[in-house]
C-alpha positions as CSV (number, residue, x, y, z in Angstrom):
1,M,18.5,7.2,142.2
2,E,17.2,9.6,144.8
3,L,20.8,10.6,145.5
4,L,21.4,11.3,141.8
5,A,18.2,13.3,141.6
6,V,19.3,15.4,144.6
7,I,22.8,16.0,143.0
8,A,21.2,16.9,139.7
9,M,18.9,19.4,141.5
10,I,21.9,20.9,143.2
11,V,23.9,21.2,140.0
12,A,20.9,22.7,138.2
13,G,20.3,25.2,141.0
14,A,24.0,26.2,141.0
15,A,23.9,26.7,137.2
16,V,20.8,28.9,137.5
17,A,22.4,30.9,140.2
18,M,25.6,31.3,138.1
19,F,23.6,32.3,135.1
20,T,21.6,34.8,137.1
21,L,24.8,36.3,138.6
22,I,26.4,36.6,135.1
23,A,23.2,38.2,133.7
24,Y,23.1,40.7,136.6
25,T,26.7,41.7,136.2
26,L,26.3,42.2,132.4
27,A,23.2,44.3,132.9
28,R,24.9,46.4,135.6
29,R,27.9,47.1,133.3
30,T,25.6,48.0,130.5
31,A,23.6,50.3,132.7
32,E,26.9,52.0,133.9
33,H,28.1,52.5,130.4
34,E,24.7,54.0,129.3
35,H,24.8,56.3,132.4
36,Q,28.3,57.4,131.5
37,D,27.2,58.0,127.9
38,D,24.2,60.0,129.1
39,A,26.4,62.1,131.4
40,G,28.8,62.8,128.6
41,T,26.0,63.8,126.3
42,R,24.6,66.1,128.9
43,R,28.0,67.6,129.5
44,D,28.6,68.2,125.8
45,R,25.2,69.9,125.5
46,V,25.9,72.2,128.4
47,A,29.4,73.0,126.9
48,A,28.0,73.7,123.5
49,S,25.3,76.0,124.9
50,L,27.8,78.0,126.9
51,L,30.1,78.4,123.8
52,F,27.1,79.3,121.7
53,H,26.2,82.1,124.2
54,V,29.7,83.5,124.1
55,L,29.7,83.7,120.3
56,M,26.2,85.2,120.2
57,A,27.4,87.9,122.7
58,G,30.0,88.8,120.1
59,G,27.4,89.3,117.3
60,S,27.6,85.9,115.6
61,T,24.6,84.5,113.8
62,S,23.2,81.2,115.1
63,S,24.3,79.2,112.1
64,D,27.8,80.8,112.1
65,A,28.1,80.1,115.9
66,M,27.1,76.4,115.5
67,R,29.6,75.9,112.6
68,A,32.4,77.5,114.6
69,I,31.7,75.3,117.6
70,R,31.7,72.1,115.6
71,R,34.8,73.1,113.6
72,T,36.9,74.2,116.6
73,T,35.8,71.9,119.4
74,G,34.2,68.9,117.6
75,L,31.0,69.3,119.7
76,A,27.9,68.4,117.7
77,A,25.5,68.5,120.6
78,P,22.3,70.6,120.3
79,V,22.3,73.9,122.1
80,T,19.9,75.8,124.3
81,P,19.7,79.5,123.5
82,S,19.1,82.3,126.0
83,I,20.7,80.5,128.9
84,D,21.8,81.8,132.3
85,V,25.6,81.5,132.0
86,T,26.1,81.4,135.8
87,T,23.7,78.5,136.3
88,W,24.8,76.5,133.3
89,G,28.5,77.2,134.0
90,E,28.1,75.9,137.6
91,R,26.2,72.9,136.2
92,Y,29.1,72.1,133.9
93,A,31.6,72.5,136.7
94,Q,29.8,69.9,138.7
95,M,29.9,67.3,136.0
96,A,33.4,68.0,134.5
97,A,36.9,67.4,135.6
98,P,39.3,70.4,136.2
99,S,41.0,69.7,132.8
100,Q,37.6,69.8,131.1
101,R,36.7,73.1,132.8
102,S,40.0,74.6,131.7
103,W,39.4,73.3,128.1
104,L,35.9,74.9,128.0
105,L,37.2,78.4,129.1
106,E,40.1,78.3,126.6
107,S,37.8,77.0,123.8
108,A,35.5,80.0,124.5
109,V,38.5,82.4,124.2
110,Q,39.6,80.7,121.0
111,L,36.2,81.0,119.5
112,A,35.7,84.6,120.5
113,T,39.1,85.7,119.1
114,A,39.2,83.6,116.0
115,D,38.4,86.5,113.7
116,A,39.8,89.4,115.6
117,K,42.0,90.2,118.6
118,T,39.7,92.9,119.8
119,I,36.3,91.7,121.0
120,P,33.1,93.6,122.0
121,L,32.7,94.6,125.6
122,H,29.6,92.4,126.0
123,Q,31.4,89.3,124.8
124,Y,34.2,89.9,127.3
125,V,31.5,90.1,130.0
126,A,30.2,86.8,128.8
127,L,33.7,85.3,129.1
128,L,34.0,86.7,132.6
129,D,30.7,85.2,133.6
130,L,31.8,81.8,132.2
131,S,35.2,82.0,134.0
132,F,33.7,82.7,137.4
133,S,30.9,80.2,137.0
134,L,33.4,77.5,136.2
135,G,35.2,78.1,139.4
136,F,38.1,80.3,138.2
137,H,37.8,83.1,140.7
138,T,41.2,84.7,140.2
139,D,43.0,85.6,137.0
140,A,42.4,82.6,134.7
141,L,40.8,84.8,132.0
142,A,43.6,87.4,132.4
143,R,46.2,84.8,131.7
144,L,44.3,83.7,128.6
145,R,44.1,87.3,127.6
146,E,47.9,87.4,127.8
147,Q,48.4,84.1,126.0
148,Y,46.1,84.9,123.1
149,Q,46.9,88.6,123.1
150,F,43.3,89.9,122.9
151,D,41.5,92.9,124.4
152,Y,38.0,94.3,124.3
153,I,36.5,97.5,122.9
154,D,35.2,100.0,125.5
155,P,32.4,102.0,123.8
156,A,32.7,104.5,126.7
157,K,36.0,105.6,125.1
158,A,34.7,106.3,121.7
159,G,35.0,102.7,120.6
160,R,38.8,102.6,121.0
161,P,40.4,99.4,122.3
162,R,41.9,99.7,125.7
163,E,45.4,99.4,124.4
164,A,45.0,102.8,122.7
165,D,45.2,104.3,126.2
166,R,48.6,102.6,126.9
167,A,51.4,104.6,125.2
168,G,49.9,104.3,121.8
169,G,49.6,100.5,122.1
170,A,53.3,100.0,122.9
171,A,52.5,98.5,126.3
172,P,51.5,94.8,126.4
173,L,47.8,94.0,126.7
174,F,48.2,92.1,130.0
175,V,49.5,94.5,132.6
176,R,49.5,93.9,136.4
177,E,49.3,97.5,137.5
178,R,50.5,98.3,141.0
179,T,47.3,99.9,141.9
180,D,46.6,101.4,145.4
181,R,44.9,98.8,147.5
182,V,42.7,101.4,149.2
183,A,41.4,102.5,145.8
184,L,40.6,99.0,144.8
185,L,38.8,98.3,148.0
186,R,36.7,101.4,147.5
187,V,35.6,100.0,144.1
188,L,34.2,97.1,146.1
189,R,32.8,99.6,148.7
190,L,35.2,98.3,151.4
191,E,37.5,99.9,153.9
192,S,41.3,99.6,153.9
193,E,41.4,96.8,156.5
194,A,39.1,94.3,154.7
195,S,40.0,90.7,155.0
196,R,40.1,88.2,152.1
197,Q,36.7,86.7,153.1
198,E,35.2,90.2,153.3
199,I,36.5,91.0,149.8
200,I,34.9,87.8,148.4
201,A,31.6,88.5,150.1
202,A,31.6,92.1,148.9
203,Y,32.4,91.1,145.3
204,R,29.6,88.5,145.2
205,K,27.1,91.0,146.6
206,L,28.2,93.9,144.3
207,V,28.5,91.9,141.1
208,V,24.8,91.0,141.4
209,E,23.9,94.7,141.6
210,V,26.0,95.8,138.7
211,H,25.7,92.9,136.3
212,P,24.7,94.0,132.8
213,D,21.8,91.5,132.7
214,R,19.9,93.7,135.1
215,V,19.6,96.4,132.4
216,H,19.4,94.2,129.3
217,D,16.3,96.1,128.1
218,A,17.8,99.5,128.6
219,A,19.4,101.8,126.0
220,P,22.7,100.8,124.5
221,E,24.6,103.5,126.4
222,V,23.1,102.3,129.7
223,R,24.1,98.7,128.9
224,D,27.6,99.7,128.0
225,A,28.0,101.7,131.2
226,A,26.8,98.7,133.2
227,A,29.2,96.3,131.4
228,A,32.1,98.7,132.1
229,R,31.2,98.9,135.8
230,F,30.9,95.1,136.0
231,I,34.4,94.8,134.5
232,E,35.8,97.5,136.8
233,V,34.5,95.6,139.9
234,T,35.8,92.3,138.6
235,R,39.2,93.6,137.8
236,A,39.5,95.2,141.3
237,Y,38.5,91.8,142.8
238,E,41.0,89.9,140.6
239,V,43.9,92.2,141.7
240,L,43.0,92.1,145.4
241,M,42.7,88.3,145.3
242,R,46.3,88.0,143.8
243,E,47.8,89.9,146.7
């Protein structure tokens, strides 16, 4: 009898241990799924907020921006207005795969150009901010500009789109001009013998100085001039990094 009791205790202990192991495994899997769902929800909210910022930079109303985001991307996540694009873009880049980062930038372009192929200068600056914060430090946006055939209006040139300065619009919107390297380096306040790392460092330092957000409370002409300077610096950097 004592032997049977011992065997029964062993069997019962093994059953309890097995049950505990199964319960632990199921709980862990549930927690992992919930964590993945939470991560996906946070990623969608960041993405929606970034797209919302791009649309608002183009003059959309809040309600129109939300409808466009849901219709075009399927994102129904709540948005946070008045975000810092660089911070939020970098946050998205940390939690997203390369394909998701590419999707977000292209979605932003699709939304910005849905109604017109010429977008406001400030909206183009928002797209540039998004592109760089997502980790696209070369000509990703330029390639999308070629693909979707869009351009921006430069108020410094009487509101004319930039294609108006290219043979009456006969030239394509995406042009890789053979610009003098020395002139491009001077835009970044560098000498003719600058290395690739020096170009990167100079751009990162200069873009902070000339970013339009530094003069967001200034008169419209001051903001437009700052945006134009920001794009000039960025374009010089893009061309130099392609060499």
